[in-house]
DSSP file (Angstrom, degrees, kcal/mol; ACC not computed):
  #  RESIDUE AA STRUCTURE BP1 BP2  ACC     N-H-->O    O-->H-N    N-H-->O    O-->H-N    TCO  KAPPA ALPHA  PHI   PSI    X-CA   Y-CA   Z-CA
    1    1 A M              0   0    0      0, 0.0     0, 0.0     0, 0.0     0, 0.0   0.000 360.0 360.0 360.0 -23.5  -17.6  -17.9  -14.6
    2    2 A G        +     0   0    0      1,-0.0     3,-0.2     4,-0.0     0, 0.0   0.464 360.0 101.6  88.9  -0.2  -15.6  -14.8  -15.2
    3    3 A Y    >   +     0   0    0      1,-0.2     3,-0.8     2,-0.1    -1,-0.0  -0.248  31.4 137.8-111.0  44.1  -15.0  -13.9  -11.5
    4    4 A T  T 3  S+     0   0    0      1,-0.3    -1,-0.2     3,-0.0    -2,-0.0   0.819  81.3  35.1 -62.3 -31.4  -11.5  -15.1  -11.1
    5    5 A N  T 3  S+     0   0    0     -3,-0.2    -1,-0.3     2,-0.1     2,-0.1   0.454  95.9 110.2 -99.7  -2.4  -10.5  -12.0   -9.0
    6    6 A A    <   -     0   0    0     -3,-0.8     2,-0.4     1,-0.0    -3,-0.1  -0.444  49.0-163.2 -75.7 145.8  -13.8  -11.7   -7.2
    7    7 A K        -     0   0    0     -2,-0.1     2,-0.3     2,-0.0    -2,-0.1  -0.962   6.1-172.6-124.6 145.9  -14.1  -12.4   -3.6
    8    8 A R        -     0   0    0     -2,-0.4     2,-0.4     8,-0.0    -2,-0.0  -0.946  17.6-128.2-135.5 159.3  -17.3  -13.0   -1.7
    9    9 A Y        +     0   0    0     -2,-0.3     4,-0.1     1,-0.1    -2,-0.0  -0.885  23.9 170.3-111.4 139.6  -18.2  -13.4    1.9
   10   10 A Q  S    S+     0   0    0     -2,-0.4    -1,-0.1     2,-0.1     3,-0.1   0.503  76.5  61.8-116.5 -12.9  -20.2  -16.3    3.4
   11   11 A L  S    S-     0   0    0      1,-0.3     4,-0.3     2,-0.0     2,-0.0   0.320 113.0 -93.7 -99.7   7.7  -19.6  -15.6    7.1
   12   12 A G     >  -     0   0    0      1,-0.1     4,-2.1     2,-0.1    -1,-0.3  -0.067  40.6 -73.6  99.7 159.5  -21.2  -12.2    7.1
   13   13 A L  H  > S+     0   0    0      1,-0.2     4,-2.9     2,-0.2     5,-0.3   0.855 123.2  58.5 -61.7 -40.5  -20.1   -8.6    6.8
   14   14 A P  H  > S+     0   0    0      0, 0.0     4,-2.2     0, 0.0    -1,-0.2   0.917 110.8  43.2 -58.5 -41.2  -18.5   -8.3   10.2
   15   15 A V  H  > S+     0   0    0     -4,-0.3     4,-1.6    -3,-0.3    -2,-0.2   0.919 112.1  54.0 -68.5 -42.7  -16.1  -11.2    9.4
   16   16 A W  H  <>S+     0   0    0     -4,-2.1     5,-1.8     1,-0.2     3,-0.3   0.927 112.9  43.1 -54.6 -47.8  -15.5   -9.9    5.9
   17   17 A R  H ><5S+     0   0    0     -4,-2.9     3,-1.9     1,-0.2    -1,-0.2   0.865 108.3  58.3 -69.6 -35.7  -14.5   -6.5    7.4
   18   18 A A  H 3<5S+     0   0    0     -4,-2.2    -1,-0.2     1,-0.3    -2,-0.2   0.798 100.6  58.3 -63.2 -27.0  -12.4   -8.2   10.2
   19   19 A L  T 3<5S-     0   0    0     -4,-1.6    -1,-0.3    -3,-0.3    -2,-0.2   0.454 127.3-102.1 -80.9  -0.6  -10.4   -9.8    7.4
   20   20 A G  T < 5S+     0   0    0     -3,-1.9    -3,-0.2     1,-0.3     2,-0.2   0.561  79.3 129.6  95.0   9.9   -9.5   -6.3    6.1
   21   21 A Y      < -     0   0    0     -5,-1.8    -1,-0.3    71,-0.1     2,-0.3  -0.531  44.4-143.2 -93.2 163.7  -11.9   -6.1    3.2
   22   22 A T        -     0   0    0     -2,-0.2     2,-0.3    76,-0.1    78,-0.2  -0.748  11.9-127.3-119.4 170.1  -14.3   -3.3    2.4
   23   23 A A  E     -a  100   0A   0     76,-1.1    78,-2.1    -2,-0.3     2,-0.4  -0.808  16.3-117.6-119.4 158.0  -17.9   -3.4    1.0
   24   24 A E  E     -a  101   0A   0     -2,-0.3     2,-0.4    76,-0.2    78,-0.2  -0.774  21.0-155.3 -95.3 139.9  -19.5   -1.6   -1.9
   25   25 A T  E     -a  102   0A   0     76,-3.4    78,-2.2    -2,-0.4    79,-0.2  -0.951  10.0-147.4-112.5 131.6  -22.4    0.8   -1.3
   26   26 A N     >  -     0   0    0     -2,-0.4     4,-2.6    76,-0.2     5,-0.2  -0.295  35.6 -90.5 -88.7-179.4  -24.9    1.5   -4.1
   27   27 A L  H  > S+     0   0    0      1,-0.2     4,-2.9     2,-0.2     5,-0.2   0.890 126.0  50.8 -61.4 -42.1  -26.8    4.7   -4.8
   28   28 A E  H  > S+     0   0    0      2,-0.2     4,-2.4     1,-0.2    -1,-0.2   0.898 111.7  48.2 -64.7 -39.3  -29.8    3.8   -2.6
   29   29 A G  H  > S+     0   0    0      2,-0.2     4,-2.4     1,-0.2     5,-0.2   0.916 112.5  48.4 -65.4 -43.2  -27.5    2.9    0.3
   30   30 A F  H  X S+     0   0    0     -4,-2.6     4,-3.0     2,-0.2     5,-0.2   0.933 111.5  50.5 -60.5 -46.4  -25.5    6.1   -0.1
   31   31 A R  H  X S+     0   0    0     -4,-2.9     4,-2.2     1,-0.2     5,-0.2   0.924 110.6  49.4 -58.4 -46.3  -28.8    8.1   -0.2
   32   32 A Y  H  X S+     0   0    0     -4,-2.4     4,-2.1     1,-0.2     5,-0.3   0.938 114.9  42.9 -60.0 -49.1  -30.0    6.4    3.0
   33   33 A V  H  X S+     0   0    0     -4,-2.4     4,-2.5     1,-0.2     7,-0.2   0.922 112.8  53.3 -64.9 -44.1  -26.8    7.1    4.9
   34   34 A F  H  < S+     0   0    0     -4,-3.0    -1,-0.2    -5,-0.2    -2,-0.2   0.887 117.7  36.5 -58.5 -40.9  -26.5   10.7    3.6
   35   35 A K  H  < S+     0   0    0     -4,-2.2    -1,-0.2    -5,-0.2    -2,-0.2   0.778 130.5  26.4 -84.2 -26.9  -30.0   11.5    4.7
   36   36 A N  H  < S+     0   0    0     -4,-2.1     2,-0.9    -5,-0.2    -3,-0.2   0.680 103.6  68.4-116.4 -21.5  -30.2    9.6    8.0
   37   37 A D    ><  +     0   0    0     -4,-2.5     3,-1.2    -5,-0.3    -1,-0.2  -0.805  47.8 176.5-108.8  94.7  -26.8    9.0    9.5
   38   38 A K  T 3  S+     0   0    0     -2,-0.9    -1,-0.1     1,-0.2    -4,-0.0   0.514  79.6  58.7 -75.9  -3.7  -25.5   12.3   10.7
   39   39 A T  T 3  S+     0   0    0     -3,-0.1    -1,-0.2     2,-0.1    -2,-0.0   0.535  81.3 110.8 -98.7  -8.7  -22.4   10.7   12.2
   40   40 A A    <   -     0   0    0     -3,-1.2     2,-0.5    -7,-0.2    34,-0.2  -0.290  60.2-140.8 -67.5 150.8  -21.2    9.2    8.9
   41   41 A V  E     -b   74   0A   0     32,-2.8    34,-2.5     2,-0.0     2,-0.5  -0.961   8.4-155.8-114.5 128.0  -18.1   10.5    7.2
   42   42 A F  E     -b   75   0A   0     -2,-0.5    18,-2.5    16,-0.3     2,-0.6  -0.911   8.8-158.4-105.7 127.0  -18.0   10.9    3.4
   43   43 A V  E     -bc  76  60A   0     32,-2.4    34,-2.3    -2,-0.5     2,-0.7  -0.921   7.1-149.1-113.7 119.0  -14.5   10.8    1.9
   44   44 A D  E     -bc  77  61A   0     16,-3.3    18,-3.1    -2,-0.6    19,-0.3  -0.779   8.8-170.1 -86.9 113.9  -13.9   12.3   -1.5
   45   45 A A        +     0   0    0     32,-3.4    33,-0.2    -2,-0.7    -1,-0.1   0.451  53.2 104.3 -85.5  -0.9  -11.1   10.3   -3.1
   46   46 A R  S    S-     0   0    0     31,-0.3    17,-0.3     1,-0.2    16,-0.2  -0.166  85.2 -73.5 -75.0 174.2  -10.7   12.8   -6.0
   47   47 A S     >  -     0   0    0      1,-0.1     4,-2.6    15,-0.1     5,-0.2  -0.194  43.2-109.3 -64.3 158.2   -7.9   15.3   -6.3
   48   48 A P  H  > S+     0   0    0      0, 0.0     4,-2.4     0, 0.0     5,-0.2   0.854 120.6  54.6 -57.3 -34.2   -7.8   18.4   -4.0
   49   49 A E  H  > S+     0   0    0      2,-0.2     4,-1.5     1,-0.2     5,-0.1   0.923 109.9  44.8 -66.1 -44.3   -8.6   20.5   -7.1
   50   50 A E  H  > S+     0   0    0      2,-0.2     4,-0.7     1,-0.2    -1,-0.2   0.899 112.4  53.3 -65.5 -39.9  -11.7   18.5   -7.9
   51   51 A F  H >< S+     0   0    0     -4,-2.6     3,-1.2     1,-0.2    -2,-0.2   0.929 108.7  48.6 -58.6 -47.6  -12.7   18.5   -4.2
   52   52 A K  H 3< S+     0   0    0     -4,-2.4    -1,-0.2     1,-0.3    -2,-0.2   0.799 104.4  60.7 -64.9 -29.1  -12.4   22.3   -4.1
   53   53 A A  H 3< S-     0   0    0     -4,-1.5    -1,-0.3     1,-0.3    -2,-0.2   0.654 129.6 -47.9 -74.2 -14.9  -14.5   22.6   -7.3
   54   54 A G    <<  +     0   0    0     -3,-1.2    -1,-0.3    -4,-0.7     2,-0.3  -0.398  63.5 169.7 147.5 136.1  -17.4   20.9   -5.5
   55   55 A T        -     0   0    0     -3,-0.1     3,-0.1    -2,-0.1    -4,-0.0  -0.854  49.1 -57.5-149.6-179.2  -18.1   17.8   -3.4
   56   56 A V  S >  S-     0   0    0     -2,-0.3     3,-2.5     1,-0.1   -12,-0.1  -0.522  72.4 -94.3 -64.9 131.5  -20.8   16.1   -1.3
   57   57 A P  T 3  S+     0   0    0      0, 0.0    -1,-0.1     0, 0.0     3,-0.1  -0.259 110.4  11.5 -53.0 129.0  -21.8   18.5    1.5
   58   58 A G  T 3  S+     0   0    0      1,-0.3   -16,-0.3    -3,-0.1    -2,-0.1   0.367  95.2 140.3  85.6  -4.8  -19.7   17.8    4.6
   59   59 A A    <   -     0   0    0     -3,-2.5     2,-0.3   -18,-0.1    -1,-0.3  -0.294  41.3-143.9 -70.4 155.8  -17.3   15.5    2.8
   60   60 A I  E     -c   43   0A   0    -18,-2.5   -16,-3.3    -3,-0.1     2,-0.4  -0.839  23.0-106.0-113.8 157.5  -13.6   15.5    3.5
   61   61 A N  E >   -c   44   0A   0     -2,-0.3     3,-1.9   -18,-0.2   -16,-0.2  -0.677  18.8-136.6 -85.3 136.3  -10.8   15.0    1.0
   62   62 A A  T 3  S+     0   0    0    -18,-3.1   -17,-0.1    -2,-0.4    -1,-0.1   0.732 100.6  69.6 -62.7 -23.0   -9.0   11.7    1.1
   63   63 A R  T 3  S+     0   0    0    -19,-0.3     2,-0.4   -17,-0.3    -1,-0.3   0.611  91.7  71.1 -74.5 -10.0   -5.7   13.4    0.8
   64   64 A K  S <  S-     0   0    0     -3,-1.9    -4,-0.0     1,-0.0     2,-0.0  -0.872  88.6-119.8-105.1 139.7   -6.1   14.8    4.3
   65   65 A G        -     0   0    0     -2,-0.4     2,-0.3     2,-0.0    -4,-0.1  -0.297  28.6-160.1 -69.7 160.3   -5.8   12.6    7.3
   66   66 A F        -     0   0    0     -4,-0.1     2,-0.4     2,-0.1    -1,-0.0  -0.984  13.5-153.3-143.7 157.6   -8.8   12.2    9.6
   67   67 A N        +     0   0    0     -2,-0.3     2,-0.3     2,-0.0     3,-0.0  -0.862  34.4 139.9-137.0  98.1   -9.3   11.1   13.2
   68   68 A Y        -     0   0    0     -2,-0.4    -2,-0.1     1,-0.1     2,-0.1  -0.781  63.3 -68.6-126.7 170.7  -12.7    9.7   14.1
   69   69 A D    >   -     0   0    0     -2,-0.3     3,-2.1     1,-0.1    -1,-0.1  -0.402  49.3-123.0 -56.6 138.7  -13.9    6.8   16.3
   70   70 A H  T 3  S+     0   0    0      1,-0.3    27,-0.8    26,-0.1    28,-0.7   0.619 109.7  58.4 -68.7 -10.9  -12.8    3.6   14.5
   71   71 A G  T 3  S+     0   0    0     25,-0.1    -1,-0.3    26,-0.1    25,-0.1   0.425  77.6 124.1 -93.8   0.2  -16.4    2.4   14.4
   72   72 A T  S <  S-     0   0    0     -3,-2.1     2,-0.4     1,-0.1    26,-0.4  -0.335  71.8-111.9 -60.4 137.5  -17.6    5.5   12.4
   73   73 A R        -     0   0    0     24,-0.1   -32,-2.8    26,-0.1     2,-0.4  -0.620  39.8-171.7 -72.0 124.6  -19.3    4.7    9.2
   74   74 A V  E     -bd  41  99A   0     24,-2.2    26,-2.6    -2,-0.4     2,-0.5  -0.981  10.0-176.6-122.6 127.7  -17.1    5.9    6.4
   75   75 A I  E     -bd  42 100A   0    -34,-2.5   -32,-2.4    -2,-0.4     2,-0.3  -0.986   9.1-161.0-124.8 122.4  -18.1    5.9    2.7
   76   76 A S  E     +bd  43 101A   0     24,-2.3    26,-3.1    -2,-0.5     2,-0.3  -0.695  10.2 178.8 -98.6 155.3  -15.6    6.9    0.1
   77   77 A F  E     +b   44   0A   0    -34,-2.3   -32,-3.4    -2,-0.3   -31,-0.3  -0.957   6.0 159.0-146.9 161.9  -16.5    8.1   -3.4
   78   78 A G        -     0   0    0     26,-0.3    28,-1.4    -2,-0.3    29,-0.1  -0.836  59.8 -57.3-160.4-163.2  -14.5    9.3   -6.4
   79   79 A R  S    S-     0   0    0     -2,-0.2     2,-0.3    26,-0.2    28,-0.3   0.828 120.3  -4.3 -62.2 -30.6  -14.3    9.8  -10.2
   80   80 A N  S  > S-     0   0    0     25,-0.2     4,-2.0    26,-0.1     5,-0.2  -0.927  83.1 -92.2-153.2 173.8  -15.1    6.1  -10.5
   81   81 A A  H  > S+     0   0    0     22,-0.3     4,-3.0    -2,-0.3     5,-0.2   0.843 119.7  57.5 -63.8 -34.6  -15.6    3.0   -8.4
   82   82 A Q  H  > S+     0   0    0      2,-0.2     4,-2.3     1,-0.2    -1,-0.2   0.917 108.2  45.7 -63.9 -43.2  -11.9    2.0   -8.6
   83   83 A E  H  > S+     0   0    0      2,-0.2     4,-1.9     1,-0.2    -1,-0.2   0.921 115.4  47.3 -65.2 -43.8  -10.7    5.3   -7.1
   84   84 A A  H  X S+     0   0    0     -4,-2.0     4,-2.4    20,-0.2    -2,-0.2   0.904 112.0  50.0 -64.5 -41.7  -13.3    5.1   -4.4
   85   85 A R  H  X S+     0   0    0     -4,-3.0     4,-2.8     2,-0.2     5,-0.2   0.913 107.7  53.5 -64.2 -42.6  -12.5    1.5   -3.6
   86   86 A G  H  X S+     0   0    0     -4,-2.3     4,-1.9     1,-0.2    -1,-0.2   0.909 110.9  46.6 -58.6 -42.7   -8.8    2.2   -3.4
   87   87 A A  H  X S+     0   0    0     -4,-1.9     4,-2.5     2,-0.2    -1,-0.2   0.926 112.0  50.5 -65.3 -44.0   -9.5    5.0   -0.8
   88   88 A A  H  X S+     0   0    0     -4,-2.4     4,-2.8     1,-0.2    -2,-0.2   0.897 109.5  51.0 -61.7 -40.7  -11.8    2.7    1.2
   89   89 A E  H  X S+     0   0    0     -4,-2.8     4,-1.6     2,-0.2    -1,-0.2   0.901 110.8  48.4 -64.9 -40.0   -9.2    0.0    1.3
   90   90 A E  H  X S+     0   0    0     -4,-1.9     4,-0.5    -5,-0.2    -2,-0.2   0.910 113.2  47.6 -65.3 -41.6   -6.5    2.4    2.5
   91   91 A I  H ><>S+     0   0    0     -4,-2.5     3,-1.5     1,-0.2     5,-1.1   0.919 109.1  53.8 -64.9 -43.6   -8.9    3.8    5.2
   92   92 A A  H ><5S+     0   0    0     -4,-2.8     3,-1.5     1,-0.3    -1,-0.2   0.839  99.7  62.6 -60.9 -33.1   -9.9    0.2    6.3
   93   93 A K  H 3<5S+     0   0    0     -4,-1.6    -1,-0.3     1,-0.3    -2,-0.2   0.726  94.6  62.4 -64.6 -20.7   -6.2   -0.6    6.7
   94   94 A T  T <<5S-     0   0    0     -3,-1.5    -1,-0.3    -4,-0.5    -2,-0.2   0.069 128.9 -94.4 -94.9  25.0   -6.0    2.1    9.4
   95   95 A A  T < 5S+     0   0    0     -3,-1.5     2,-1.3     1,-0.2    -3,-0.2   0.634  82.0 137.7  75.4  18.9   -8.6    0.1   11.5
   96   96 A Y      < +     0   0    0     -5,-1.1     3,-0.5     1,-0.2    -1,-0.2  -0.752  27.6 177.4 -89.4  89.8  -11.7    1.9   10.3
   97   97 A W        +     0   0    0     -2,-1.3     2,-0.3   -27,-0.8    -1,-0.2   0.632  65.3  65.6 -75.8 -15.4  -13.6   -1.3   10.1
   98   98 A N  S    S+     0   0    0    -28,-0.7   -24,-2.2   -26,-0.4     2,-0.4  -0.270  76.3 132.6-101.7  47.0  -17.0    0.2    9.0
   99   99 A T  E     + d   0  74A   0     -3,-0.5   -76,-1.1    -2,-0.3     2,-0.3  -0.794  22.9 160.1-104.5 138.2  -15.7    1.5    5.7
  100  100 A S  E     -ad  23  75A   0    -26,-2.6   -24,-2.3    -2,-0.4     2,-0.3  -0.889  25.5-132.2-141.9 175.6  -17.3    1.1    2.3
  101  101 A Y  E     -ad  24  76A   0    -78,-2.1   -76,-3.4    -2,-0.3     2,-0.5  -0.972  23.2-110.8-133.7 148.7  -17.1    2.8   -1.1
  102  102 A F  E     -a   25   0A   0    -26,-3.1   -24,-0.2    -2,-0.3   -76,-0.2  -0.664  24.1-147.1 -77.1 127.0  -19.7    4.1   -3.5
  103  103 A G  S    S+     0   0    0    -78,-2.2   -22,-0.3    -2,-0.5    -1,-0.1   0.260  74.5  55.7 -83.0  12.9  -19.7    1.8   -6.6
  104  104 A G  S    S-     0   0    0    -79,-0.2   -26,-0.3   -24,-0.2     2,-0.3  -0.267  92.0 -76.4-119.7-151.2  -20.5    4.6   -9.0
  105  105 A T     >  -     0   0    0    -25,-0.1     4,-1.8    -2,-0.1   -26,-0.2  -0.728  30.3-115.7-113.3 162.0  -19.1    7.9  -10.0
  106  106 A F  H  > S+     0   0    0    -28,-1.4     4,-2.8    -2,-0.3     5,-0.2   0.884 117.8  58.9 -60.5 -38.1  -19.2   11.4   -8.4
  107  107 A V  H  > S+     0   0    0    -28,-0.3     4,-2.4     1,-0.2    -1,-0.2   0.893 103.9  51.0 -59.3 -40.0  -21.2   12.6  -11.4
  108  108 A E  H  > S+     0   0    0      2,-0.2     4,-1.1     1,-0.2    -1,-0.2   0.913 110.5  48.9 -63.5 -42.2  -23.8    9.9  -10.6
  109  109 A L  H ><>S+     0   0    0     -4,-1.8     5,-0.7     1,-0.2     3,-0.6   0.941 112.9  47.0 -61.1 -46.8  -24.0   11.2   -7.0
  110  110 A K  H ><5S+     0   0    0     -4,-2.8     3,-1.0     1,-0.2     5,-0.2   0.883 111.9  50.6 -63.2 -39.1  -24.3   14.8   -8.1
  111  111 A S  H 3<5S+     0   0    0     -4,-2.4    -1,-0.2     1,-0.2    -2,-0.2   0.676  94.2  74.6 -72.1 -18.3  -27.0   13.9  -10.6
  112  112 A A  T <<5S-     0   0    0     -4,-1.1    -1,-0.2    -3,-0.6    -2,-0.2   0.596 101.1-126.4 -74.7 -10.5  -29.0   12.0   -8.0
  113  113 A G  T < 5 +     0   0    0     -3,-1.0    -3,-0.1    -4,-0.3    -2,-0.1   0.832  60.2 144.2  71.4  32.6  -30.2   15.2   -6.4
  114  114 A L      <       0   0    0     -5,-0.7    -4,-0.1     1,-0.2    -1,-0.1   0.767 360.0 360.0 -73.9 -25.1  -29.1   14.3   -2.9
  115  115 A W              0   0    0     -5,-0.2    -1,-0.2   -59,-0.0    -5,-0.1   0.301 360.0 360.0-140.0 360.0  -28.1   17.9   -2.2
């Protein structure tokens, strides 16, 4: 099948997250949260230099710690999905259970015209 390292959830997202896993957010999901959830936190997993050169409005850099309610919706993004996923997994390990990552690139986000 080709999915030897893939994991899937059958018991629902809350159980998946309780087991310490994170979820992927697509562009439409990112767009929805960006426009409608003013409490969400967007985490830029790119380097501090890339962050300073331009990021999603209101985003914080992953290299800086943050302290929010642990139920806060957190979406990480980066140069690619692997970088974003790595940041999301690290954040989820610190008990931020509502964490996901954007499965595309920062360039895709910027090109989508969200801001």
